[in-house]
Structure formats: structure tokens, C-alpha cells
C-alpha positions as YAML, in Angstrom:
chain: A
units: angstrom
residues:
- id: 1
  name: MET
  ca: [-5.88, 34.08, -24.79]
- id: 2
  name: THR
  ca: [-9.32, 34.87, -24.35]
- id: 3
  name: LEU
  ca: [-10.27, 34.02, -27.90]
- id: 4
  name: VAL
  ca: [-8.45, 30.75, -27.64]
- id: 5
  name: ALA
  ca: [-10.29, 29.93, -24.51]
- id: 6
  name: VAL
  ca: [-13.73, 30.61, -25.75]
- id: 7
  name: LEU
  ca: [-13.05, 28.73, -29.16]
- id: 8
  name: VAL
  ca: [-11.82, 25.53, -27.26]
- id: 9
  name: LEU
  ca: [-14.67, 25.71, -24.78]
- id: 10
  name: LEU
  ca: [-17.11, 25.92, -27.53]
- id: 11
  name: LEU
  ca: [-15.39, 23.00, -29.16]
- id: 12
  name: ILE
  ca: [-15.73, 20.91, -26.13]
- id: 13
  name: LEU
  ca: [-19.20, 21.83, -25.59]
- id: 14
  name: VAL
  ca: [-20.21, 21.01, -29.25]
- id: 15
  name: LEU
  ca: [-18.86, 17.49, -28.54]
- id: 16
  name: ALA
  ca: [-21.51, 17.20, -25.93]
- id: 17
  name: VAL
  ca: [-18.98, 16.89, -23.00]
- id: 18
  name: PRO
  ca: [-20.51, 17.83, -19.75]
- id: 19
  name: VAL
  ca: [-19.97, 21.42, -18.61]
- id: 20
  name: ALA
  ca: [-17.84, 20.44, -15.38]
- id: 21
  name: ALA
  ca: [-15.47, 18.10, -17.44]
- id: 22
  name: GLY
  ca: [-15.33, 20.49, -20.34]
- id: 23
  name: LEU
  ca: [-14.15, 23.19, -17.96]
- id: 24
  name: GLY
  ca: [-11.65, 20.84, -16.57]
- id: 25
  name: TRP
  ca: [-10.09, 20.08, -20.08]
- id: 26
  name: LEU
  ca: [-10.14, 23.72, -20.73]
- id: 27
  name: GLY
  ca: [-7.99, 24.36, -17.70]
- id: 28
  name: LEU
  ca: [-5.55, 21.57, -18.88]
- id: 29
  name: VAL
  ca: [-5.42, 22.81, -22.34]
- id: 30
  name: LEU
  ca: [-4.78, 26.29, -21.45]
- id: 31
  name: ASN
  ca: [-2.15, 25.30, -18.73]
- id: 32
  name: GLN
  ca: [-0.01, 23.65, -21.41]
- id: 33
  name: PHE
  ca: [0.47, 26.87, -23.44]
- id: 34
  name: TYR
  ca: [-0.06, 29.69, -21.07]
- id: 35
  name: SER
  ca: [0.97, 28.77, -17.56]
- id: 36
  name: PRO
  ca: [4.62, 28.75, -16.36]
- id: 37
  name: ILE
  ca: [3.74, 26.48, -13.41]
- id: 38
  name: SER
  ca: [2.59, 22.96, -13.84]
- id: 39
  name: LEU
  ca: [-0.97, 22.57, -13.14]
- id: 40
  name: ILE
  ca: [-0.61, 19.10, -11.84]
- id: 41
  name: VAL
  ca: [1.90, 20.15, -9.27]
- id: 42
  name: THR
  ca: [-0.06, 22.98, -8.09]
- id: 43
  name: THR
  ca: [-3.03, 20.98, -7.77]
- id: 44
  name: GLY
  ca: [-1.31, 18.62, -5.56]
- id: 45
  name: GLU
  ca: [0.05, 21.30, -3.21]
- id: 46
  name: VAL
  ca: [-3.05, 22.99, -2.93]
- id: 47
  name: THR
  ca: [-4.95, 19.92, -2.05]
- id: 48
  name: TRP
  ca: [-2.36, 18.62, 0.32]
- id: 49
  name: SER
  ca: [-2.22, 21.88, 2.48]
- id: 50
  name: THR
  ca: [-6.11, 22.20, 2.51]
- id: 51
  name: THR
  ca: [-6.96, 18.79, 3.44]
- id: 52
  name: THR
  ca: [-4.13, 18.54, 6.31]
- id: 53
  name: SER
  ca: [-5.74, 21.80, 7.78]
- id: 54
  name: PHE
  ca: [-6.76, 21.21, 11.71]
- id: 55
  name: ILE
  ca: [-10.01, 22.87, 11.01]
- id: 56
  name: LEU
  ca: [-11.35, 20.11, 9.06]
- id: 57
  name: VAL
  ca: [-11.21, 17.86, 12.38]
- id: 58
  name: ALA
  ca: [-14.61, 19.54, 13.09]
- id: 59
  name: VAL
  ca: [-16.36, 17.76, 10.40]
- id: 60
  name: PRO
  ca: [-16.29, 14.21, 11.71]
- id: 61
  name: PHE
  ca: [-17.17, 15.53, 15.18]
- id: 62
  name: TYR
  ca: [-20.31, 17.21, 13.70]
- id: 63
  name: VAL
  ca: [-21.36, 13.91, 12.00]
- id: 64
  name: LEU
  ca: [-20.79, 12.00, 15.23]
- id: 65
  name: MET
  ca: [-22.83, 14.45, 17.31]
- id: 66
  name: GLY
  ca: [-25.64, 14.30, 14.81]
- id: 67
  name: GLU
  ca: [-25.48, 10.48, 14.93]
- id: 68
  name: ILE
  ca: [-25.46, 10.15, 18.58]
- id: 69
  name: MET
  ca: [-28.41, 12.49, 18.70]
- id: 70
  name: LEU
  ca: [-30.28, 10.69, 16.05]
- id: 71
  name: ARG
  ca: [-29.68, 7.21, 17.78]
- id: 72
  name: THR
  ca: [-30.67, 8.40, 21.21]
- id: 73
  name: GLY
  ca: [-34.12, 9.28, 19.84]
- id: 74
  name: MET
  ca: [-33.61, 12.88, 20.34]
- id: 75
  name: ALA
  ca: [-34.83, 13.71, 17.03]
- id: 76
  name: GLU
  ca: [-38.33, 12.06, 17.57]
- id: 77
  name: ARG
  ca: [-38.49, 13.98, 20.91]
- id: 78
  name: MET
  ca: [-37.54, 17.33, 19.46]
- id: 79
  name: TYR
  ca: [-39.97, 16.97, 16.83]
- id: 80
  name: ALA
  ca: [-42.68, 16.35, 19.20]
- id: 81
  name: ALA
  ca: [-41.66, 19.28, 21.41]
- id: 82
  name: ILE
  ca: [-41.75, 21.60, 18.39]
- id: 83
  name: ALA
  ca: [-45.14, 20.34, 17.38]
- id: 84
  name: GLN
  ca: [-46.47, 21.42, 20.85]
- id: 85
  name: TRP
  ca: [-45.72, 24.98, 19.81]
- id: 86
  name: VAL
  ca: [-46.27, 25.67, 16.11]
- id: 87
  name: SER
  ca: [-48.68, 22.80, 14.89]
- id: 88
  name: TRP
  ca: [-51.73, 24.72, 15.84]
- id: 89
  name: LEU
  ca: [-51.07, 27.10, 12.81]
- id: 90
  name: PRO
  ca: [-52.86, 26.68, 9.70]
- id: 91
  name: GLY
  ca: [-50.68, 24.11, 8.00]
- id: 92
  name: GLY
  ca: [-50.10, 22.07, 11.21]
- id: 93
  name: LEU
  ca: [-47.01, 19.89, 11.26]
- id: 94
  name: MET
  ca: [-45.79, 21.40, 8.05]
- id: 95
  name: HIS
  ca: [-44.56, 24.35, 10.31]
- id: 96
  name: SER
  ca: [-43.17, 21.82, 12.71]
- id: 97
  name: ASN
  ca: [-41.03, 20.45, 9.73]
- id: 98
  name: VAL
  ca: [-39.65, 23.73, 8.86]
- id: 99
  name: VAL
  ca: [-38.61, 24.57, 12.57]
- id: 100
  name: ALA
  ca: [-37.36, 21.20, 13.09]
- id: 101
  name: CYS
  ca: [-35.18, 21.42, 10.06]
- id: 102
  name: ALA
  ca: [-33.92, 24.64, 11.36]
- id: 103
  name: VAL
  ca: [-33.04, 23.24, 14.80]
- id: 104
  name: TRP
  ca: [-31.70, 19.82, 13.67]
- id: 105
  name: GLY
  ca: [-29.52, 21.67, 10.89]
- id: 106
  name: ALA
  ca: [-27.30, 23.07, 13.60]
- id: 107
  name: PRO
  ca: [-26.09, 19.67, 15.29]
- id: 108
  name: SER
  ca: [-26.16, 17.74, 11.88]
- id: 109
  name: GLY
  ca: [-24.35, 20.30, 9.73]
- id: 110
  name: SER
  ca: [-25.72, 18.71, 6.65]
- id: 111
  name: SER
  ca: [-28.79, 19.17, 4.29]
- id: 112
  name: VAL
  ca: [-29.18, 15.64, 3.43]
- id: 113
  name: ALA
  ca: [-28.89, 14.49, 6.87]
- id: 114
  name: THR
  ca: [-31.46, 17.20, 8.20]
- id: 115
  name: ALA
  ca: [-33.89, 16.19, 5.48]
- id: 116
  name: VAL
  ca: [-33.42, 12.45, 6.05]
- id: 117
  name: THR
  ca: [-33.83, 12.99, 9.76]
- id: 118
  name: VAL
  ca: [-36.98, 15.08, 9.75]
- id: 119
  name: GLY
  ca: [-38.46, 12.98, 7.05]
- id: 120
  name: THR
  ca: [-38.03, 9.65, 8.94]
- id: 121
  name: VAL
  ca: [-39.92, 11.28, 11.98]
- id: 122
  name: ALA
  ca: [-42.56, 13.19, 10.06]
- id: 123
  name: MET
  ca: [-43.46, 11.03, 7.00]
- id: 124
  name: GLY
  ca: [-46.12, 8.99, 9.01]
- id: 125
  name: GLU
  ca: [-47.95, 12.04, 9.64]
- id: 126
  name: ILE
  ca: [-49.08, 12.71, 6.06]
- id: 127
  name: LYS
  ca: [-51.96, 9.95, 5.77]
- id: 128
  name: LYS
  ca: [-52.57, 10.18, 9.45]
- id: 129
  name: HIS
  ca: [-53.54, 13.82, 9.48]
- id: 130
  name: ASN
  ca: [-54.57, 13.97, 5.58]
- id: 131
  name: TYR
  ca: [-52.16, 16.46, 4.53]
- id: 132
  name: ASN
  ca: [-51.52, 17.58, 1.13]
- id: 133
  name: GLU
  ca: [-48.55, 15.41, 0.33]
- id: 134
  name: PRO
  ca: [-46.62, 17.50, -2.16]
- id: 135
  name: LEU
  ca: [-46.79, 20.39, 0.09]
- id: 136
  name: PHE
  ca: [-45.93, 18.39, 3.15]
- id: 137
  name: LEU
  ca: [-42.93, 16.85, 1.31]
- id: 138
  name: GLY
  ca: [-41.88, 20.27, 0.08]
- id: 139
  name: THR
  ca: [-41.74, 21.61, 3.56]
- id: 140
  name: ILE
  ca: [-39.22, 18.86, 4.31]
- id: 141
  name: ALA
  ca: [-37.09, 19.17, 1.21]
- id: 142
  name: ALA
  ca: [-36.89, 23.12, 1.52]
- id: 143
  name: GLY
  ca: [-36.35, 22.90, 5.21]
- id: 144
  name: GLY
  ca: [-33.40, 20.33, 4.58]
- id: 145
  name: THR
  ca: [-31.37, 23.24, 2.70]
- id: 146
  name: LEU
  ca: [-31.30, 25.14, 6.05]
- id: 147
  name: GLY
  ca: [-28.85, 22.35, 7.27]
- id: 148
  name: ILE
  ca: [-26.06, 23.99, 5.47]
- id: 149
  name: LEU
  ca: [-26.97, 27.61, 6.09]
- id: 150
  name: ILE
  ca: [-27.92, 27.57, 9.74]
- id: 151
  name: PRO
  ca: [-24.47, 27.41, 11.53]
- id: 152
  name: PRO
  ca: [-22.60, 25.46, 12.54]
- id: 153
  name: SER
  ca: [-22.38, 23.81, 8.97]
- id: 154
  name: ILE
  ca: [-20.02, 21.33, 7.51]
- id: 155
  name: ASN
  ca: [-20.01, 23.03, 4.32]
- id: 156
  name: MET
  ca: [-18.91, 26.26, 5.75]
- id: 157
  name: VAL
  ca: [-16.21, 24.55, 7.54]
- id: 158
  name: VAL
  ca: [-15.12, 22.94, 4.35]
- id: 159
  name: TYR
  ca: [-15.16, 26.32, 2.23]
- id: 160
  name: GLY
  ca: [-13.42, 28.14, 5.17]
- id: 161
  name: ALA
  ca: [-10.64, 25.69, 5.11]
- id: 162
  name: MET
  ca: [-10.28, 25.75, 1.18]
- id: 163
  name: THR
  ca: [-10.50, 29.61, 0.89]
- id: 164
  name: ASP
  ca: [-8.71, 30.48, 4.26]
- id: 165
  name: THR
  ca: [-12.00, 32.33, 5.11]
- id: 166
  name: SER
  ca: [-12.67, 33.00, 8.80]
- id: 167
  name: ILE
  ca: [-15.26, 30.21, 9.78]
- id: 168
  name: PRO
  ca: [-16.78, 32.24, 12.68]
- id: 169
  name: LYS
  ca: [-17.72, 35.13, 10.30]
- id: 170
  name: LEU
  ca: [-19.16, 32.53, 7.79]
- id: 171
  name: TYR
  ca: [-21.32, 31.30, 10.73]
- id: 172
  name: LEU
  ca: [-22.41, 34.79, 11.56]
- id: 173
  name: ALA
  ca: [-23.22, 35.34, 7.85]
- id: 174
  name: GLY
  ca: [-25.23, 32.15, 7.61]
- id: 175
  name: PHE
  ca: [-27.58, 32.88, 10.61]
- id: 176
  name: ILE
  ca: [-29.63, 35.70, 9.48]
- id: 177
  name: PRO
  ca: [-30.45, 34.31, 5.77]
- id: 178
  name: GLY
  ca: [-31.21, 30.80, 7.55]
- id: 179
  name: PHE
  ca: [-33.69, 32.57, 9.94]
- id: 180
  name: VAL
  ca: [-35.16, 34.44, 7.22]
- id: 181
  name: LEU
  ca: [-35.59, 31.57, 4.98]
- id: 182
  name: SER
  ca: [-37.25, 29.55, 7.76]
- id: 183
  name: ILE
  ca: [-40.00, 32.54, 8.34]
- id: 184
  name: LEU
  ca: [-40.54, 32.60, 4.56]
- id: 185
  name: PHE
  ca: [-41.07, 28.77, 4.38]
- id: 186
  name: MET
  ca: [-43.66, 29.01, 7.20]
- id: 187
  name: ALA
  ca: [-45.31, 32.13, 5.64]
- id: 188
  name: THR
  ca: [-45.49, 30.14, 2.32]
- id: 189
  name: VAL
  ca: [-47.22, 27.16, 3.81]
- id: 190
  name: LEU
  ca: [-49.43, 29.53, 5.95]
- id: 191
  name: ALA
  ca: [-50.51, 31.24, 3.00]
- id: 192
  name: ALA
  ca: [-51.24, 27.99, 0.87]
- id: 193
  name: CYS
  ca: [-53.32, 26.66, 3.63]
- id: 194
  name: LEU
  ca: [-55.34, 29.62, 4.29]
- id: 195
  name: TRP
  ca: [-56.03, 29.62, 0.21]
- id: 196
  name: ARG
  ca: [-56.56, 25.99, 0.48]
- id: 197
  name: PRO
  ca: [-57.67, 24.83, 3.93]
- id: 198
  name: ALA
  ca: [-57.86, 21.19, 2.98]
- id: 199
  name: TRP
  ca: [-54.15, 21.03, 2.30]
- id: 200
  name: GLY
  ca: [-53.36, 21.72, 6.11]
- id: 201
  name: GLY
  ca: [-55.09, 18.46, 6.97]
- id: 202
  name: THR
  ca: [-56.89, 17.97, 10.37]
- id: 203
  name: LEU
  ca: [-55.95, 20.59, 12.90]
- id: 204
  name: THR
  ca: [-53.25, 19.46, 15.26]
- id: 205
  name: ARG
  ca: [-54.00, 20.39, 19.02]
- id: 206
  name: ALA
  ca: [-52.44, 23.30, 20.46]
- id: 207
  name: PRO
  ca: [-49.97, 23.37, 23.27]
- id: 208
  name: SER
  ca: [-51.84, 22.64, 26.36]
- id: 209
  name: MET
  ca: [-50.89, 25.64, 28.67]
- id: 210
  name: ILE
  ca: [-52.84, 27.28, 31.29]
- id: 211
  name: LEU
  ca: [-52.29, 31.12, 31.85]
- id: 212
  name: SER
  ca: [-54.13, 32.33, 34.80]
- id: 213
  name: SER
  ca: [-53.54, 35.78, 36.43]
- id: 214
  name: ALA
  ca: [-51.30, 34.29, 39.10]
- id: 215
  name: CYS
  ca: [-49.02, 31.86, 37.31]
- id: 216
  name: TRP
  ca: [-48.28, 30.02, 34.15]
- id: 217
  name: THR
  ca: [-48.95, 26.10, 34.80]
- id: 218
  name: PRO
  ca: [-48.07, 23.81, 32.08]
- id: 219
  name: SER
  ca: [-50.28, 20.52, 31.78]
- id: 220
  name: PRO
  ca: [-48.40, 17.12, 31.53]
- id: 221
  name: ASP
  ca: [-48.21, 17.46, 27.83]
- id: 222
  name: THR
  ca: [-46.08, 20.58, 27.90]
- id: 223
  name: SER
  ca: [-43.33, 18.71, 29.73]
- id: 224
  name: ARG
  ca: [-42.23, 17.52, 26.20]
- id: 225
  name: VAL
  ca: [-41.50, 21.09, 25.19]
- id: 226
  name: MET
  ca: [-38.49, 20.76, 27.17]
- id: 227
  name: ASP
  ca: [-37.24, 18.04, 25.00]
- id: 228
  name: GLY
  ca: [-36.46, 20.57, 22.10]
- id: 229
  name: LEU
  ca: [-33.88, 22.45, 24.46]
- id: 230
  name: PRO
  ca: [-30.95, 19.98, 24.04]
- id: 231
  name: PRO
  ca: [-30.33, 20.44, 20.37]
- id: 232
  name: LEU
  ca: [-30.80, 24.17, 20.63]
- id: 233
  name: LEU
  ca: [-28.45, 24.40, 23.52]
- id: 234
  name: ARG
  ca: [-25.81, 22.29, 21.83]
- id: 235
  name: ALA
  ca: [-26.20, 24.75, 18.67]
- id: 236
  name: ILE
  ca: [-25.57, 27.67, 20.97]
- id: 237
  name: LEU
  ca: [-22.72, 26.27, 22.65]
- id: 238
  name: SER
  ca: [-21.05, 25.20, 19.35]
- id: 239
  name: ILE
  ca: [-21.56, 28.89, 17.99]
- id: 240
  name: SER
  ca: [-20.43, 30.65, 20.96]
- id: 241
  name: SER
  ca: [-17.18, 28.22, 21.18]
- id: 242
  name: MET
  ca: [-16.03, 29.49, 17.84]
...
């Protein structure tokens, strides 16, 4: 069977059939000769049992929450709040892009939605602060990938439903890699801007906070920092509810 499978696969690839389609045809051919169960019947049963799982109800609700947070202007306020904390680093708002993607990835649950949301808010800052455009866009593209890794994630829900895997365990497994990737992305930006300071654009003002011996007093600008808490709180509540 192995020899036949290899020969059929090579024949399909020689005919310039795309790999995905070639593997599909290979499965159909081998099923006709070696499988006692009809692949069509099995595919129908597996598809039906997977797509009727109640776990998938979470997917449209994640999309709904992300849409509500976007339409209410929470994305803009969150980005401004994050900029108050990290934009003083070499690289400025590029660090804000990574952190915003990490935070927004939780309510959106999608890489594309995360990149589009943060990109919509951040794109206007490239020319305004003279950032290196490829590096700035790279932080949005790379940060967007955190959307499917940092829980809760739509892809993890779908994968868990299809493979009968514990979704809470998938969430726990994705948190640490997502956090580490965020740090590595920011470290890359930091190293690039220390090597080429011009890539970091004009330095953005650091958080306006006054730290005295008696108390910590935020200025009026630091009230915007609180705008970053709702998305973070929603992510914590979603994960803890699992």
C-alpha cells in the first residue's frame, strides 16, 4: 500500500496538481482499493458530528464581542492607553502595535481581525512620526498572529471541537507562547531601533506621571491609561469562565 500511495502521489504531483488537491485525490484513490468503509459516508458523519457541537456557539459570540468593541471606539482608546505606557521605548508606537495586538487578540480571537483593527488605528502614525514603514507594518503583521495564539482564540475553539481536545487546556497552552512572542517582537524592534535610531521615528512622549515620596499622582493624560483595562478585563473573564 505504501508503494502504491507514493507512486500515485508522485504521478499527481508530476501532473502539476496543487499539493492540497493532490492529497485529496490520493485519499479518494486509496479509499477505493484499501478501505472497507466508504470515505464519503465517513466524511459526512464526521462533518455533521463536529459542526453540531455546542462548543462552536462560542465562535459567533467572540466575533460579536470584537465587533462591539471596535464599533464603540474601544480600539482607539485602548491603543492610546497602551501608547501612554510603552511608546517611550526606542521604537515608539511600534511597541504599542505589538502590545495592542496581544491585548486585542483576546477579544477578537482572530489574527486577521487583530491586524486589521490595530492597523486601522495605527497606520496614520507612520508619516506623522517618521517611522520606518516596513518595520512599522511588520510589527502589525507579526503582532496580528498573536490573535489566534493568545486565548481566547476562535481557531482553538474550532480545533478543540474537531479533535475532541480540551479547550481550556488549549488556552493554557497558548498563553505562555503568546506572551513570549510578544516579548521577542518588542525586543526585535528595540534592537533594530538601537541599531538604526532613525527607524524609530520621533520620540513619543512618555507617560505623564508624577512620583513623589508621599504619593503617586497621575496627570490628566494618564486617565487614558484606564481605557486599556476593559479589553484586558474581558479577556481575563473569558479565560476564567472556561
